[in-house]
N, C-alpha and C positions, 0 to 999 in steps of 0.2 A: 913796734913790740917784737921781742925775740924770745923764744924759748931757750932756757939755759939749764945747766945742771946744778945740783945742790939741794933742791927741795927746800925744806923749811929753813935751812941754814945758809941759803944763797945770799940773802941780804947781809950787809955789813954788820958786824957786832954780835951775831947770833951763833950760839954753839949748842950742841945736843949730846946726849949720852943715853945708853940703854944697857940694862943688865937683866939677868935671870935671877930672881930672888925666891923662886919656888912657889909662886901663886898658881901657875899652870903646872899640870902634871908632866908636860913635856919639858924639854930643856931649852925651849924658846925664850927669848927675852920677854919679860912681862912688866918691867918697870922702866919708865923713860923720863927724861928731864930736858926741858927747853929753857935756855938762859940767854938773856941779853946783857951785854957789858954795860949798857946804859939804861936808865929808867925809861919805860915805854908808856906812851898813850895807849889806852886799852879800849876796845869796843868788844862787846860780848853779847851773846844771845843764849838762852837756855830753854830746856823743854817746858812745854805748857802742861805736861802730865801732872795731875794733882798728887800722884805718888812719886816722890823724888828722892834721889840718892842724897846722902849726907854730904857727899862731895859737891853736888850741884848747889845745895843750900848754902854751904860755906863759900864757894866761889862766887855765887851770885851776890852775896852780901859784900864781899871784897870788891867785886867789879864795879859797884856803884860809885866808887871813888874815881874811877876812870884811869887808874895807873897800875902797872904791874911790871915785874921784871923777870919772872920765872913761872913755870907751871910744871908740876910733877904729875905724871899719868901712870896709873896701873891698869893692866888688862887681866882678864880672868876672874875678876870679882867686881861686882857693881857697887859694893858698899851701900846697899839699899835693902830695907826691910830686914835688917839684921839686929835691930835693937837700939838701945840708947847710946851705944858706942860709936855709931856712924860718924857723927860730927866730931866727936872727940878724936877718933882715929884720923880723920881728915886733917884736923888741926895739928895733930902730932906730926903727920907727914910734912905739912907746910912748915911747922916750927923747926924741924930738924934740917930741912933744906935751907931755910933762912939762916940758921945758925952757921951751917957749913959755908954758905955763900956770903955771910956777913951782910944780910939784908934784913929789913924789918919784916915781920911775919905778914903784914898786910900786903906785901908786894909779891907773895908767892901764892899761886892758885893751885887747885887740885882738880883732877878729872879722873873718873873711874869708869870701867866698862867690863862687863862679864856677867857671871851668874848672880842672880838676885837671891837674897835670903841667907847668905853665908857671911859671917864676920870676916873682916879683913885680917889676914895673918900679919898683924902690925909689927910683931917682933922681927919677922923675916924681912919685912919692908924696910924697917929701920936699918938693918944690917946692909941691905941693898943700897940704901941712900948714900952710905959712906963711899962705896965704890962708884956710885952714879956721879957724884960731884967730882971725884977725882978723874973720871973718864970724860968729862966735857971736852968736846972737840968740834972744830968747824967742818969736819968731814963726815960727821955721823948723822946727817939728815935722813938717809935711807934707813939706817938702823933704827932711828926713832920711829919712822913710819911703819916699820915691821913690828916693833915692840908693842904698838897699840892695837894690833890686830886681834880679833877673836875668831869668828867663823869666816873672816875674809880669806879669799884664796890668793889674792895679790895685794901687795902694798900699794898705797895711793899717795903720790906726791907730784908736785909740779912747781915750776918757778919760771918767772919771766923778768925781762928788764926792759925799761923804757927810757927814753931820753927827754928830759924836760928842761928846755933852755940851757943845754950844755951839760946838765947834770944827769948822771946815770942813776936811776932809781930801780931797785929790785923788789919783787914780791915773791915770797915763797909760801908753800902750804903743804900740809899733810892731813889726811883724814882716814878714818876707819868707818866701816859700816857695810853690811850686806844683808842684814835681817832686822826686823823691827824698824823698818824704814817707812814711816808715814808721819813725819814731824809736822808741827805747826809753828816752827821757828827756825830750825836748822837741820843738822844731821846728827848722827850718833856722836862722833867726836870730830871736830875740825879745828885745825890750828893754822893761823896765817901770820906771816911776819913781813914787815917792810922796813926799809931804812929811810923812807920818805919823811921829810919835814912837812907836816900837815896839821892844820888847826883841829882841835878836839872835836868840834861840832861837825866838821867836814868828814872826819874819819868815821864818826858814828852814823852819819847819814849815808855815806857810801856803803858801809858794811850792811846796814839795814836793807838797802836797795839790792845788794848782791845776794843776801840771804833770801829775800823775797823772790828773786828771779831765778834761783838755782835750787837750793836745798828745800825750799817750800814748794818746789815743783816736781818732787820725786816721791815715788811710793813703790815699795817692793811687796809688802804684804798687808798694808792697811793698819799696822800696829805701831804705836808710838813708844819709844823707849823712856825709861825713868831717868836716863842719864844724859840725854842730848845736850851737848855744849859746843859752842863755837866761839873762838877767841881770835882777835886781830891785834897784834902787837906792832907798834910803830916807834922806833927808837931814834929817828931823826939824824942818823949818821951819814946820810947821803949828802947833806950839806946844801941841798937845794933851797931856793927861795920858798918860804912857807906857802903851801897850797891852800888856797881859800875856796870855800864852797861857792859854786856857781861860776868859777873862773874857767878859762880854757884849759889850764893845767889840771884843774879838778876833774874835768870830764875825760882828760887823757888818762889820769890815774884811775878813775872809775871804770873806764873801758878795760884796762888791764886787770883790775881786781875782779870784774865780772867774768873775764875770760878764765881766770884762775878758779873762781868759785864754780862756774859752770862746768869746767873741766873735771873738777873733783866730783861734783854731783853726778855727772854722767858715768864716771868711773865706778861710783857706788852702785848705780843701777845695773851696769854691765856685770858687776860682781855680786849681784843679788844671789842669795843662797839658792844654789841649784839652777840659776838662770842660764838660758841659752839664747835668748832674744832680747834686744833693746827695743822698746815700744814707745812711740810718741803719740799721745792722744791730743788732738787739736779740736777745739770747739770754736766755731766762728759765727759771726752774724747773730749773736745772742742779744737779748734785751739789755743785759748788763754784764760786766766782767764777773761779778759775783755768781750770777747764774751759769755763766760759761765755766767757771771754776768748779762749781758744784757738780755739774754734769761730767766734766772731764775727769775729776777725781773719782766720781762714782763708777764710771766706766773702767778707769784704771785699777780700781780696787776690786772689781768683780772677779771672783774666783772662777766663774764659768768662762769669762772672756780670757783670763790668763791661762787656764788649762786648754782652751780652744787654740790659743796661739802656740802653746807648747806642743800640741798634737798636730799642728799644721793644718787645722781644719777651718777654712774661711767661712764660718757660720755667722753671717752678718746679722741674723735674727737675734742673736744674743746681745749685740750692740744696741739694736733697736729697743729690746726689752729693758736694757740697763738705762737707756736714756729716759724711757717712760717711768721707770721706778726711782728716778733720782730725787723726786720731790719737787722738781722744777716743772712748771706748767709749760708744755710745748704743743704746737699744732702739728699733728702727725702729717697732714697733707702738705706740709712745707719742708719737712726734714729730709735732707740728703745725707747719705753715708758713703764715704770713699774708703777703700782699702788701697793704700798707695794712691795711684792716679786713676784707679778703676772705680767708677760709680756703681755701687752695688745696690743702693736704695735711692730712688728718686721720688720726692714728694710722698714719702711713706710707702712706696710700692717697689717691689723687686725689679731689677733690670735684667737684661738678657746677656750680661757679661759671661764669657766662657769660664767654666769652673777651673780648667787647666791654667788659665791666666792667673787666677786667684791663688791656686796652689803654688805657683812659681813665686808669687809675692811672699807667701808664708814660709818659703824655704830660705829666705834671706835672713841675715843676722839682725838687720834693723827693719822694723815695720812701722808704718805710719797709718793711723786711723784718723780720718777727718770727718767731723760732724758739722754740717752746715744747717743751722736752725732757721735761717732766712727770716729773722724776726727782730733784727736790730743791727748795731754796728760794733758790738763788743766781742772780744775773743779772749781765749786763755789756752794754756797747754799744760800737760802733765807728762812726765816721763816715768815709765814703769818697765817691768820685765814679765816674762812668762812664769808660770807656776808649774814646777815639775815634780816628779817623784823624789828627786834628790833633795828638794826643799823639805819634804816630809821626813826623809831619813835624817837630815842634819838636825832638825828641830826635835825629832823623837829621841835623839841621842845626845842632846845638847850638854847635859850634865855629865855624861859618861865619856 
């Protein structure tokens, strides 16, 4: 496997475009389009939030067929809680793109991200679509990844290539997200492309596993968006022998897809609103993976722990308290807690580790907290970040 340039348009047959149509107050691009010259197999996951954007509702309905060829994305407006026009506006966006690209409407998906509660400026978007379709190009992957940003401070893209029995297969991806990151399916918005020839069931299983192991393992602030959507398009232009689930080729493809999805997930955590630290919470030797996950997520979502990390204060007592308040029954006299490699609590009691050693750990960009329950053989992990004053400032001024 090798990292390559190109992002989402690195695989054969994909092109992208981006324009500014006036959704955002700045002059940044706010409308983007991804297109494949051939019909794609589609795998998709959407937010489990009960309050959902009209764009999510429409795309989820279309995604059930398992095929798509394009997706139009707007940033700056969530197309959510704005009234009865939500689905109609999303349908109009898809319809105009499909007309311009000479596709059936069912093959065009829609994704939105931004402020909740404001109607989409559909007239401006319609005008933007005209220039969007004309601007499709195989060199605009980075511009696509920048156009879908909201409070992100950096664009997020990645691409790799692998060789399967003499055929080069490429996987590209782009994502946005830095706040409202605590999904139970994917991330804010994530788009994956591949030119692999792969059976439909194998594609869906692989994507489900990748989502579970990456985007379902991150949290910035414990809040889930109304717009979370993740799409994987496979257009079969690599010309390889069809990848079957369970085969050696499948596991090679899966490994590459996991690398890409995990890379994006970590980029999102590192770009958490106001974040300065990347934090890995590991819970091991739990009675079940579910219990390990509950504790890891509870610790990761603790505002006290996140502000402790932001302040560089190695107060392990906050971790102990969070473990105990997670709702999972634990035996205190068995619990160990580590900051990095330093054991700070052994069998529920403090250790004599030097504070200066812990302060040095908390000065690092990446921090690992390990919780050993010593009550089973299961483990799980969650990635998060610290919570700083900058996070408060960004979200206090989100609409302005």
